[in-house]
PDB file of N, CA, C and O in Angstrom:
ATOM      1  N   MET A   1     191.876  66.404  18.965  1.00  0.00           N
ATOM      2  CA  MET A   1     191.707  65.208  18.364  1.00  0.00           C
ATOM      3  C   MET A   1     192.073  64.854  17.034  1.00  0.00           C
ATOM      4  O   MET A   1     191.251  64.947  16.123  1.00  0.00           O
ATOM      5  N   TYR A   2     192.969  64.549  16.888  1.00  0.00           N
ATOM      6  CA  TYR A   2     192.795  64.556  15.729  1.00  0.00           C
ATOM      7  C   TYR A   2     192.017  63.524  14.359  1.00  0.00           C
ATOM      8  O   TYR A   2     191.589  62.409  14.655  1.00  0.00           O
ATOM      9  N   VAL A   3     191.924  63.976  13.085  1.00  0.00           N
ATOM     10  CA  VAL A   3     191.034  63.642  12.310  1.00  0.00           C
ATOM     11  C   VAL A   3     192.176  63.401  11.103  1.00  0.00           C
ATOM     12  O   VAL A   3     192.974  64.289  10.803  1.00  0.00           O
ATOM     13  N   PRO A   4     192.150  61.869  10.340  1.00  0.00           N
ATOM     14  CA  PRO A   4     193.011  61.803   9.061  1.00  0.00           C
ATOM     15  C   PRO A   4     192.466  62.304   8.340  1.00  0.00           C
ATOM     16  O   PRO A   4     191.291  62.013   8.113  1.00  0.00           O
ATOM     17  N   PRO A   5     193.275  63.489   7.542  1.00  0.00           N
ATOM     18  CA  PRO A   5     192.356  63.585   6.107  1.00  0.00           C
ATOM     19  C   PRO A   5     191.760  63.226   5.185  1.00  0.00           C
ATOM     20  O   PRO A   5     191.213  63.987   4.387  1.00  0.00           O
ATOM     21  N   ALA A   6     191.754  61.656   5.111  1.00  0.00           N
ATOM     22  CA  ALA A   6     190.671  61.089   4.150  1.00  0.00           C
ATOM     23  C   ALA A   6     189.569  60.799   5.120  1.00  0.00           C
ATOM     24  O   ALA A   6     188.825  60.081   4.452  1.00  0.00           O
ATOM     25  N   GLU A   7     189.140  60.907   6.055  1.00  0.00           N
ATOM     26  CA  GLU A   7     188.162  60.763   6.716  1.00  0.00           C
ATOM     27  C   GLU A   7     187.615  62.364   6.550  1.00  0.00           C
ATOM     28  O   GLU A   7     186.404  62.360   6.330  1.00  0.00           O
ATOM     29  N   VAL A   8     188.117  63.548   6.593  1.00  0.00           N
ATOM     30  CA  VAL A   8     187.631  65.113   6.278  1.00  0.00           C
ATOM     31  C   VAL A   8     187.094  64.968   4.937  1.00  0.00           C
ATOM     32  O   VAL A   8     186.331  65.771   4.400  1.00  0.00           O
ATOM     33  N   VAL A   9     187.630  63.678   4.327  1.00  0.00           N
ATOM     34  CA  VAL A   9     187.350  63.847   3.095  1.00  0.00           C
ATOM     35  C   VAL A   9     185.597  63.112   2.789  1.00  0.00           C
ATOM     36  O   VAL A   9     184.497  63.372   2.302  1.00  0.00           O
ATOM     37  N   GLN A  10     186.091  62.451   3.230  1.00  0.00           N
ATOM     38  CA  GLN A  10     184.777  61.574   3.805  1.00  0.00           C
ATOM     39  C   GLN A  10     183.221  61.991   3.813  1.00  0.00           C
ATOM     40  O   GLN A  10     182.259  62.034   3.047  1.00  0.00           O
ATOM     41  N   GLN A  11     183.660  62.352   5.520  1.00  0.00           N
ATOM     42  CA  GLN A  11     182.753  63.934   5.529  1.00  0.00           C
ATOM     43  C   GLN A  11     181.842  64.420   4.585  1.00  0.00           C
ATOM     44  O   GLN A  11     180.689  64.398   4.153  1.00  0.00           O
ATOM     45  N   ALA A  12     182.986  64.875   4.494  1.00  0.00           N
ATOM     46  CA  ALA A  12     182.498  66.331   2.980  1.00  0.00           C
ATOM     47  C   ALA A  12     181.321  65.755   2.317  1.00  0.00           C
ATOM     48  O   ALA A  12     180.132  66.070   2.268  1.00  0.00           O
ATOM     49  N   MET A  13     182.292  64.472   1.648  1.00  0.00           N
ATOM     50  CA  MET A  13     181.840  64.116   0.611  1.00  0.00           C
ATOM     51  C   MET A  13     180.326  63.478   0.403  1.00  0.00           C
ATOM     52  O   MET A  13     179.576  63.341  -0.564  1.00  0.00           O
ATOM     53  N   GLN A  14     180.248  63.063   2.240  1.00  0.00           N
ATOM     54  CA  GLN A  14     178.752  62.818   2.288  1.00  0.00           C
ATOM     55  C   GLN A  14     177.539  63.971   2.990  1.00  0.00           C
ATOM     56  O   GLN A  14     176.310  64.037   2.959  1.00  0.00           O
ATOM     57  N   LEU A  15     178.801  64.912   3.704  1.00  0.00           N
ATOM     58  CA  LEU A  15     177.763  66.071   4.122  1.00  0.00           C
ATOM     59  C   LEU A  15     177.455  66.706   2.171  1.00  0.00           C
ATOM     60  O   LEU A  15     176.271  66.532   1.879  1.00  0.00           O
ATOM     61  N   GLY A  16     178.141  67.223   1.193  1.00  0.00           N
ATOM     62  CA  GLY A  16     177.961  67.229   0.058  1.00  0.00           C
ATOM     63  C   GLY A  16     176.553  66.207  -0.517  1.00  0.00           C
ATOM     64  O   GLY A  16     175.616  66.914  -0.890  1.00  0.00           O
ATOM     65  N   GLU A  17     176.280  64.607  -0.638  1.00  0.00           N
ATOM     66  CA  GLU A  17     175.490  64.547  -0.998  1.00  0.00           C
ATOM     67  C   GLU A  17     174.280  64.549  -0.474  1.00  0.00           C
ATOM     68  O   GLU A  17     173.453  63.756  -0.925  1.00  0.00           O
ATOM     69  N   LYS A  18     174.020  65.207   0.306  1.00  0.00           N
ATOM     70  CA  LYS A  18     172.808  65.577   1.510  1.00  0.00           C
ATOM     71  C   LYS A  18     172.360  66.558   0.801  1.00  0.00           C
ATOM     72  O   LYS A  18     171.466  66.612  -0.043  1.00  0.00           O
ATOM     73  N   LYS A  19     173.262  67.538   1.339  1.00  0.00           N
ATOM     74  CA  LYS A  19     172.872  68.756   0.196  1.00  0.00           C
ATOM     75  C   LYS A  19     172.075  69.032  -0.486  1.00  0.00           C
ATOM     76  O   LYS A  19     171.051  69.707  -0.382  1.00  0.00           O
ATOM     77  N   ALA A  20     172.968  67.992  -1.953  1.00  0.00           N
ATOM     78  CA  ALA A  20     172.632  67.926  -2.854  1.00  0.00           C
ATOM     79  C   ALA A  20     171.213  66.919  -3.492  1.00  0.00           C
ATOM     80  O   ALA A  20     170.780  66.857  -4.643  1.00  0.00           O
ATOM     81  N   ALA A  21     170.782  66.267  -2.338  1.00  0.00           N
ATOM     82  CA  ALA A  21     169.664  65.735  -2.729  1.00  0.00           C
ATOM     83  C   ALA A  21     168.230  66.317  -1.416  1.00  0.00           C
ATOM     84  O   ALA A  21     167.214  65.680  -1.139  1.00  0.00           O
ATOM     85  N   LEU A  22     168.623  67.562  -0.902  1.00  0.00           N
ATOM     86  CA  LEU A  22     167.790  68.611  -0.640  1.00  0.00           C
ATOM     87  C   LEU A  22     166.592  68.658  -1.694  1.00  0.00           C
ATOM     88  O   LEU A  22     166.936  68.533  -2.870  1.00  0.00           O
ATOM     89  N   PRO A  23     165.020  68.847  -1.391  1.00  0.00           N
ATOM     90  CA  PRO A  23     164.287  69.147  -2.399  1.00  0.00           C
ATOM     91  C   PRO A  23     164.176  71.126  -2.342  1.00  0.00           C
ATOM     92  O   PRO A  23     164.104  72.001  -1.479  1.00  0.00           O
ATOM     93  N   VAL A  24     164.217  71.036  -3.682  1.00  0.00           N
ATOM     94  CA  VAL A  24     164.366  72.356  -3.652  1.00  0.00           C
ATOM     95  C   VAL A  24     163.409  73.095  -2.707  1.00  0.00           C
ATOM     96  O   VAL A  24     163.794  73.992  -1.956  1.00  0.00           O
ATOM     97  N   LYS A  25     162.303  72.723  -2.776  1.00  0.00           N
ATOM     98  CA  LYS A  25     161.588  73.761  -1.715  1.00  0.00           C
ATOM     99  C   LYS A  25     162.281  74.269  -0.760  1.00  0.00           C
ATOM    100  O   LYS A  25     162.423  75.479  -0.582  1.00  0.00           O
ATOM    101  N   ASP A  26     162.855  73.211   0.055  1.00  0.00           N
ATOM    102  CA  ASP A  26     164.032  73.020   1.393  1.00  0.00           C
ATOM    103  C   ASP A  26     164.686  73.822   1.013  1.00  0.00           C
ATOM    104  O   ASP A  26     164.641  74.805   1.752  1.00  0.00           O
ATOM    105  N   MET A  27     165.569  73.980  -0.137  1.00  0.00           N
ATOM    106  CA  MET A  27     167.026  75.234  -0.079  1.00  0.00           C
ATOM    107  C   MET A  27     166.419  76.483  -0.244  1.00  0.00           C
ATOM    108  O   MET A  27     166.790  77.534   0.278  1.00  0.00           O
ATOM    109  N   LEU A  28     165.332  76.296  -1.102  1.00  0.00           N
ATOM    110  CA  LEU A  28     164.479  77.815  -1.730  1.00  0.00           C
ATOM    111  C   LEU A  28     164.158  78.123  -0.015  1.00  0.00           C
ATOM    112  O   LEU A  28     164.590  79.227   0.317  1.00  0.00           O
ATOM    113  N   MET A  29     163.619  77.506   0.886  1.00  0.00           N
ATOM    114  CA  MET A  29     163.241  78.406   2.551  1.00  0.00           C
ATOM    115  C   MET A  29     165.035  78.199   3.174  1.00  0.00           C
ATOM    116  O   MET A  29     165.011  78.754   4.273  1.00  0.00           O
ATOM    117  N   ARG A  30     166.304  77.727   2.961  1.00  0.00           N
ATOM    118  CA  ARG A  30     166.895  77.732   3.868  1.00  0.00           C
ATOM    119  C   ARG A  30     167.391  79.266   3.142  1.00  0.00           C
ATOM    120  O   ARG A  30     167.921  80.198   3.745  1.00  0.00           O
ATOM    121  N   GLY A  31     167.087  79.215   1.854  1.00  0.00           N
ATOM    122  CA  GLY A  31     168.150  80.070   1.715  1.00  0.00           C
ATOM    123  C   GLY A  31     166.760  81.983   2.014  1.00  0.00           C
ATOM    124  O   GLY A  31     167.625  82.833   1.802  1.00  0.00           O
ATOM    125  N   PHE A  32     166.363  82.235   2.103  1.00  0.00           N
ATOM    126  CA  PHE A  32     165.528  82.822   2.435  1.00  0.00           C
ATOM    127  C   PHE A  32     165.524  83.425   4.148  1.00  0.00           C
ATOM    128  O   PHE A  32     165.725  84.590   4.494  1.00  0.00           O
ATOM    129  N   LEU A  33     165.303  82.531   4.823  1.00  0.00           N
ATOM    130  CA  LEU A  33     165.808  82.364   6.237  1.00  0.00           C
ATOM    131  C   LEU A  33     167.672  82.944   5.965  1.00  0.00           C
ATOM    132  O   LEU A  33     168.130  83.929   6.543  1.00  0.00           O
ATOM    133  N   SER A  34     168.055  82.531   5.501  1.00  0.00           N
ATOM    134  CA  SER A  34     169.795  82.932   5.293  1.00  0.00           C
ATOM    135  C   SER A  34     169.580  84.792   4.769  1.00  0.00           C
ATOM    136  O   SER A  34     169.622  85.608   5.690  1.00  0.00           O
ATOM    137  N   ALA A  35     169.486  85.023   4.141  1.00  0.00           N
ATOM    138  CA  ALA A  35     168.575  86.454   3.594  1.00  0.00           C
ATOM    139  C   ALA A  35     168.515  87.173   4.803  1.00  0.00           C
ATOM    140  O   ALA A  35     169.348  88.055   5.012  1.00  0.00           O
ATOM    141  N   SER A  36     167.572  86.892   5.689  1.00  0.00           N
ATOM    142  CA  SER A  36     166.311  87.344   6.370  1.00  0.00           C
ATOM    143  C   SER A  36     168.039  87.704   7.803  1.00  0.00           C
ATOM    144  O   SER A  36     168.545  88.648   8.410  1.00  0.00           O
ATOM    145  N   LEU A  37     168.180  86.637   7.675  1.00  0.00           N
ATOM    146  CA  LEU A  37     169.195  87.013   9.322  1.00  0.00           C
ATOM    147  C   LEU A  37     170.198  87.726   9.020  1.00  0.00           C
ATOM    148  O   LEU A  37     170.636  88.643   9.714  1.00  0.00           O
ATOM    149  N   LEU A  38     170.898  87.135   7.329  1.00  0.00           N
ATOM    150  CA  LEU A  38     171.684  88.804   7.484  1.00  0.00           C
ATOM    151  C   LEU A  38     171.566  89.734   7.307  1.00  0.00           C
ATOM    152  O   LEU A  38     172.444  90.411   7.843  1.00  0.00           O
ATOM    153  N   GLY A  39     170.484  90.569   6.476  1.00  0.00           N
ATOM    154  CA  GLY A  39     169.646  91.254   6.228  1.00  0.00           C
ATOM    155  C   GLY A  39     170.037  91.566   8.102  1.00  0.00           C
ATOM    156  O   GLY A  39     171.096  92.083   8.460  1.00  0.00           O
ATOM    157  N   TYR A  40     169.260  91.253   8.788  1.00  0.00           N
ATOM    158  CA  TYR A  40     169.809  91.199  10.633  1.00  0.00           C
ATOM    159  C   TYR A  40     170.775  91.673  11.149  1.00  0.00           C
ATOM    160  O   TYR A  40     170.971  92.701  11.799  1.00  0.00           O
ATOM    161  N   ALA A  41     171.514  90.682  10.751  1.00  0.00           N
ATOM    162  CA  ALA A  41     173.373  91.234  10.859  1.00  0.00           C
ATOM    163  C   ALA A  41     173.638  92.274  10.759  1.00  0.00           C
ATOM    164  O   ALA A  41     174.392  92.803  11.575  1.00  0.00           O
ATOM    165  N   THR A  42     172.992  93.096   9.485  1.00  0.00           N
ATOM    166  CA  THR A  42     173.780  93.743   8.459  1.00  0.00           C
ATOM    167  C   THR A  42     172.499  95.646   9.544  1.00  0.00           C
ATOM    168  O   THR A  42     172.774  96.820   9.788  1.00  0.00           O
ATOM    169  N   ALA A  43     171.631  95.014   9.700  1.00  0.00           N
ATOM    170  CA  ALA A  43     171.249  96.158  10.319  1.00  0.00           C
ATOM    171  C   ALA A  43     171.790  96.394  11.874  1.00  0.00           C
ATOM    172  O   ALA A  43     171.787  97.517  12.377  1.00  0.00           O
ATOM    173  N   LEU A  44     172.115  95.566  12.366  1.00  0.00           N
ATOM    174  CA  LEU A  44     172.096  95.535  14.037  1.00  0.00           C
ATOM    175  C   LEU A  44     174.255  95.650  13.586  1.00  0.00           C
ATOM    176  O   LEU A  44     175.288  95.822  14.234  1.00  0.00           O
ATOM    177  N   ALA A  45     173.969  95.479  12.506  1.00  0.00           N
ATOM    178  CA  ALA A  45     176.049  96.129  12.577  1.00  0.00           C
ATOM    179  C   ALA A  45     175.946  98.047  11.856  1.00  0.00           C
ATOM    180  O   ALA A  45     176.358  99.005  12.510  1.00  0.00           O
ATOM    181  N   LEU A  46     175.678  98.100  11.256  1.00  0.00           N
ATOM    182  CA  LEU A  46     174.203  99.711  11.656  1.00  0.00           C
ATOM    183  C   LEU A  46     174.373 100.578  12.036  1.00  0.00           C
ATOM    184  O   LEU A  46     174.848 101.713  11.982  1.00  0.00           O
ATOM    185  N   TYR A  47     173.461  99.246  12.876  1.00  0.00           N
ATOM    186  CA  TYR A  47     172.560 100.582  14.442  1.00  0.00           C
ATOM    187  C   TYR A  47     173.849 100.353  15.356  1.00  0.00           C
ATOM    188  O   TYR A  47     173.809 101.253  16.194  1.00  0.00           O
ATOM    189  N   ALA A  48     174.749  99.716  15.533  1.00  0.00           N
ATOM    190  CA  ALA A  48     175.708  99.350  16.526  1.00  0.00           C
ATOM    191  C   ALA A  48     176.580 101.133  15.788  1.00  0.00           C
ATOM    192  O   ALA A  48     176.585 102.286  16.220  1.00  0.00           O
ATOM    193  N   THR A  49     177.188 100.465  14.544  1.00  0.00           N
ATOM    194  CA  THR A  49     178.119 101.030  14.499  1.00  0.00           C
ATOM    195  C   THR A  49     177.598 102.805  14.384  1.00  0.00           C
ATOM    196  O   THR A  49     178.456 103.686  14.339  1.00  0.00           O
ATOM    197  N   ALA A  50     176.102 103.130  14.347  1.00  0.00           N
ATOM    198  CA  ALA A  50     175.887 104.521  14.638  1.00  0.00           C
ATOM    199  C   ALA A  50     175.021 105.318  15.845  1.00  0.00           C
ATOM    200  O   ALA A  50     174.444 106.405  15.903  1.00  0.00           O
ATOM    201  N   THR A  51     175.255 104.105  16.857  1.00  0.00           N
ATOM    202  CA  THR A  51     175.333 104.635  18.249  1.00  0.00           C
ATOM    203  C   THR A  51     176.492 104.983  18.859  1.00  0.00           C
ATOM    204  O   THR A  51     176.676 106.120  19.293  1.00  0.00           O
ATOM    205  N   THR A  52     177.659 103.709  18.966  1.00  0.00           N
ATOM    206  CA  THR A  52     178.764 104.492  18.732  1.00  0.00           C
ATOM    207  C   THR A  52     179.706 105.291  18.343  1.00  0.00           C
ATOM    208  O   THR A  52     180.617 105.760  19.025  1.00  0.00           O
ATOM    209  N   GLN A  53     179.553 105.395  17.592  1.00  0.00           N
ATOM    210  CA  GLN A  53     180.228 106.408  16.026  1.00  0.00           C
ATOM    211  C   GLN A  53     181.513 105.498  16.022  1.00  0.00           C
ATOM    212  O   GLN A  53     182.523 105.978  15.508  1.00  0.00           O
ATOM    213  N   SER A  54     181.581 103.945  16.666  1.00  0.00           N
ATOM    214  CA  SER A  54     183.224 102.925  15.798  1.00  0.00           C
ATOM    215  C   SER A  54     182.383 102.239  15.161  1.00  0.00           C
ATOM    216  O   SER A  54     181.284 101.851  15.557  1.00  0.00           O
ATOM    217  N   PRO A  55     183.198 101.965  13.509  1.00  0.00           N
ATOM    218  CA  PRO A  55     183.241 101.559  12.530  1.00  0.00           C
ATOM    219  C   PRO A  55     183.632 100.433  13.368  1.00  0.00           C
ATOM    220  O   PRO A  55     182.939  99.658  12.709  1.00  0.00           O
ATOM    221  N   LEU A  56     184.179  99.625  14.312  1.00  0.00           N
ATOM    222  CA  LEU A  56     185.057  98.554  14.660  1.00  0.00           C
ATOM    223  C   LEU A  56     184.166  97.678  15.663  1.00  0.00           C
ATOM    224  O   LEU A  56     184.349  96.469  15.802  1.00  0.00           O
ATOM    225  N   VAL A  57     183.089  98.475  16.414  1.00  0.00           N
ATOM    226  CA  VAL A  57     181.984  97.940  16.441  1.00  0.00           C
ATOM    227  C   VAL A  57     181.504  96.759  15.607  1.00  0.00           C
ATOM    228  O   VAL A  57     181.517  95.536  15.739  1.00  0.00           O
ATOM    229  N   GLY A  58     180.954  97.876  14.432  1.00  0.00           N
ATOM    230  CA  GLY A  58     179.975  96.934  13.336  1.00  0.00           C
ATOM    231  C   GLY A  58     179.929  96.124  12.628  1.00  0.00           C
ATOM    232  O   GLY A  58     179.122  95.423  12.017  1.00  0.00           O
ATOM    233  N   ALA A  59     182.081  96.465  12.916  1.00  0.00           N
ATOM    234  CA  ALA A  59     182.675  95.342  11.927  1.00  0.00           C
ATOM    235  C   ALA A  59     182.870  93.869  13.039  1.00  0.00           C
ATOM    236  O   ALA A  59     183.045  92.818  12.423  1.00  0.00           O
ATOM    237  N   LEU A  60     182.851  93.782  14.300  1.00  0.00           N
ATOM    238  CA  LEU A  60     182.367  92.827  15.422  1.00  0.00           C
ATOM    239  C   LEU A  60     181.441  92.316  15.269  1.00  0.00           C
ATOM    240  O   LEU A  60     181.365  91.088  15.288  1.00  0.00           O
ATOM    241  N   VAL A  61     180.103  93.359  15.000  1.00  0.00           N
ATOM    242  CA  VAL A  61     178.743  92.343  15.294  1.00  0.00           C
ATOM    243  C   VAL A  61     178.345  91.710  14.127  1.00  0.00           C
ATOM    244  O   VAL A  61     177.692  90.681  14.302  1.00  0.00           O
ATOM    245  N   PHE A  62     178.712  92.278  12.187  1.00  0.00           N
ATOM    246  CA  PHE A  62     178.461  91.680  11.360  1.00  0.00           C
ATOM    247  C   PHE A  62     177.960  89.870  11.457  1.00  0.00           C
ATOM    248  O   PHE A  62     176.976  89.132  11.403  1.00  0.00           O
ATOM    249  N   PRO A  63     179.656  89.873  11.661  1.00  0.00           N
ATOM    250  CA  PRO A  63     179.878  88.383  11.876  1.00  0.00           C
ATOM    251  C   PRO A  63     178.828  87.084  12.175  1.00  0.00           C
ATOM    252  O   PRO A  63     178.679  85.934  11.761  1.00  0.00           O
ATOM    253  N   VAL A  64     178.181  88.013  13.179  1.00  0.00           N
ATOM    254  CA  VAL A  64     177.185  87.249  13.763  1.00  0.00           C
ATOM    255  C   VAL A  64     176.204  86.306  13.296  1.00  0.00           C
ATOM    256  O   VAL A  64     175.730  85.248  13.709  1.00  0.00           O
ATOM    257  N   GLY A  65     175.999  87.371  11.865  1.00  0.00           N
ATOM    258  CA  GLY A  65     174.528  86.685  11.063  1.00  0.00           C
ATOM    259  C   GLY A  65     175.680  85.575  10.478  1.00  0.00           C
ATOM    260  O   GLY A  65     174.979  84.951   9.683  1.00  0.00           O
ATOM    261  N   PHE A  66     176.897  85.022  10.409  1.00  0.00           N
ATOM    262  CA  PHE A  66     177.218  84.417   9.544  1.00  0.00           C
ATOM    263  C   PHE A  66     177.276  83.244  10.760  1.00  0.00           C
ATOM    264  O   PHE A  66     176.663  82.213  10.483  1.00  0.00           O
ATOM    265  N   VAL A  67     177.875  83.283  11.941  1.00  0.00           N
ATOM    266  CA  VAL A  67     177.740  82.581  13.190  1.00  0.00           C
ATOM    267  C   VAL A  67     176.530  81.984  12.884  1.00  0.00           C
ATOM    268  O   VAL A  67     176.616  80.839  12.441  1.00  0.00           O
ATOM    269  N   MET A  68     175.476  82.439  12.998  1.00  0.00           N
ATOM    270  CA  MET A  68     173.749  82.132  13.062  1.00  0.00           C
ATOM    271  C   MET A  68     173.295  81.607  11.998  1.00  0.00           C
ATOM    272  O   MET A  68     172.492  80.778  12.427  1.00  0.00           O
ATOM    273  N   LEU A  69     173.285  81.533  10.544  1.00  0.00           N
ATOM    274  CA  LEU A  69     173.980  80.854   9.504  1.00  0.00           C
ATOM    275  C   LEU A  69     174.632  79.084   9.696  1.00  0.00           C
ATOM    276  O   LEU A  69     174.188  78.145   9.036  1.00  0.00           O
ATOM    277  N   SER A  70     175.502  78.987  10.512  1.00  0.00           N
ATOM    278  CA  SER A  70     176.493  77.946  10.639  1.00  0.00           C
ATOM    279  C   SER A  70     175.315  76.817  11.953  1.00  0.00           C
ATOM    280  O   SER A  70     174.785  75.710  12.043  1.00  0.00           O
ATOM    281  N   LEU A  71     175.456  77.890  12.575  1.00  0.00           N
ATOM    282  CA  LEU A  71     174.743  77.341  14.092  1.00  0.00           C
ATOM    283  C   LEU A  71     173.441  77.033  13.341  1.00  0.00           C
ATOM    284  O   LEU A  71     172.791  76.978  14.386  1.00  0.00           O
ATOM    285  N   LEU A  72     172.652  76.822  12.534  1.00  0.00           N
ATOM    286  CA  LEU A  72     170.952  76.879  12.727  1.00  0.00           C
ATOM    287  C   LEU A  72     171.185  76.108  11.055  1.00  0.00           C
ATOM    288  O   LEU A  72     170.115  75.663  10.641  1.00  0.00           O
ATOM    289  N   GLY A  73     172.149  75.932  10.260  1.00  0.00           N
ATOM    290  CA  GLY A  73     172.410  74.976   9.324  1.00  0.00           C
ATOM    291  C   GLY A  73     172.355  75.534   8.108  1.00  0.00           C
ATOM    292  O   GLY A  73     172.805  75.063   7.064  1.00  0.00           O
ATOM    293  N   LEU A  74     171.498  77.083   8.351  1.00  0.00           N
ATOM    294  CA  LEU A  74     171.070  77.298   6.738  1.00  0.00           C
ATOM    295  C   LEU A  74     172.217  77.201   5.357  1.00  0.00           C
ATOM    296  O   LEU A  74     173.412  76.908   5.346  1.00  0.00           O
ATOM    297  N   GLU A  75     171.273  77.585   4.243  1.00  0.00           N
ATOM    298  CA  GLU A  75     172.248  77.417   3.162  1.00  0.00           C
ATOM    299  C   GLU A  75     173.035  79.306   2.480  1.00  0.00           C
ATOM    300  O   GLU A  75     173.408  80.199   3.241  1.00  0.00           O
ATOM    301  N   LEU A  76     173.050  79.340   1.669  1.00  0.00           N
ATOM    302  CA  LEU A  76     173.749  80.166   0.918  1.00  0.00           C
ATOM    303  C   LEU A  76     174.087  80.057  -0.419  1.00  0.00           C
ATOM    304  O   LEU A  76     174.549  79.015  -0.883  1.00  0.00           O
ATOM    305  N   VAL A  77     173.934  80.837  -0.930  1.00  0.00           N
ATOM    306  CA  VAL A  77     174.194  79.874  -2.716  1.00  0.00           C
ATOM    307  C   VAL A  77     175.574  79.811  -3.096  1.00  0.00           C
ATOM    308  O   VAL A  77     176.015  79.183  -4.059  1.00  0.00           O
ATOM    309  N   THR A  78     176.289  80.567  -2.203  1.00  0.00           N
ATOM    310  CA  THR A  78     177.671  80.814  -2.529  1.00  0.00           C
ATOM    311  C   THR A  78     178.444  79.210  -1.802  1.00  0.00           C
ATOM    312  O   THR A  78     179.520  78.621  -1.907  1.00  0.00           O
ATOM    313  N   GLY A  79     177.791  79.114  -1.431  1.00  0.00           N
ATOM    314  CA  GLY A  79     178.538  77.255  -0.765  1.00  0.00           C
ATOM    315  C   GLY A  79     177.367  76.140  -1.429  1.00  0.00           C
ATOM    316  O   GLY A  79     177.199  74.952  -1.153  1.00  0.00           O
ATOM    317  N   ASN A  80     176.478  77.223  -2.630  1.00  0.00           N
ATOM    318  CA  ASN A  80     176.165  75.930  -3.478  1.00  0.00           C
ATOM    319  C   ASN A  80     176.613  75.554  -4.763  1.00  0.00           C
ATOM    320  O   ASN A  80     176.149  74.680  -5.494  1.00  0.00           O
ATOM    321  N   PHE A  81     177.800  76.497  -5.004  1.00  0.00           N
ATOM    322  CA  PHE A  81     178.355  76.373  -5.852  1.00  0.00           C
ATOM    323  C   PHE A  81     179.104  75.471  -6.556  1.00  0.00           C
ATOM    324  O   PHE A  81     179.326  75.222  -7.741  1.00  0.00           O
ATOM    325  N   ALA A  82     179.499  74.969  -5.261  1.00  0.00           N
ATOM    326  CA  ALA A  82     181.273  73.784  -4.942  1.00  0.00           C
ATOM    327  C   ALA A  82     180.354  71.881  -4.863  1.00  0.00           C
ATOM    328  O   ALA A  82     180.703  70.704  -4.765  1.00  0.00           O
ATOM    329  N   ILE A  83     178.563  73.016  -5.037  1.00  0.00           N
ATOM    330  CA  ILE A  83     178.092  71.019  -6.270  1.00  0.00           C
ATOM    331  C   ILE A  83     178.413  71.232  -6.795  1.00  0.00           C
ATOM    332  O   ILE A  83     179.425  70.626  -7.150  1.00  0.00           O
ATOM    333  N   LEU A  84     177.949  72.377  -7.514  1.00  0.00           N
ATOM    334  CA  LEU A  84     177.601  71.926  -9.256  1.00  0.00           C
ATOM    335  C   LEU A  84     178.783  71.094  -9.980  1.00  0.00           C
ATOM    336  O   LEU A  84     178.592  70.367 -10.956  1.00  0.00           O
ATOM    337  N   LEU A  85     180.558  71.399  -9.094  1.00  0.00           N
ATOM    338  CA  LEU A  85     180.968  71.529  -9.518  1.00  0.00           C
ATOM    339  C   LEU A  85     181.517  69.229  -9.727  1.00  0.00           C
ATOM    340  O   LEU A  85     182.381  68.872 -10.527  1.00  0.00           O
TER     341      LEU A  85
END
């Protein structure tokens, strides 16, 4: 399905406005949850690397944390730097 670039920009602007309007409490809660999920993903990747003796397995497991963040709609501080622009 083709989405025109103007529509993509419009949706990105709406999402940015929605995130900018979040209360500080909600943003901090999302940040703490993100940090804990990334910590869990890191520990899982290290465990997978140590048990299999293959760094490739750990490299494949680690992005699971970022997938969880995306699916849950959580925040990372790097994603909020664009709001300041």
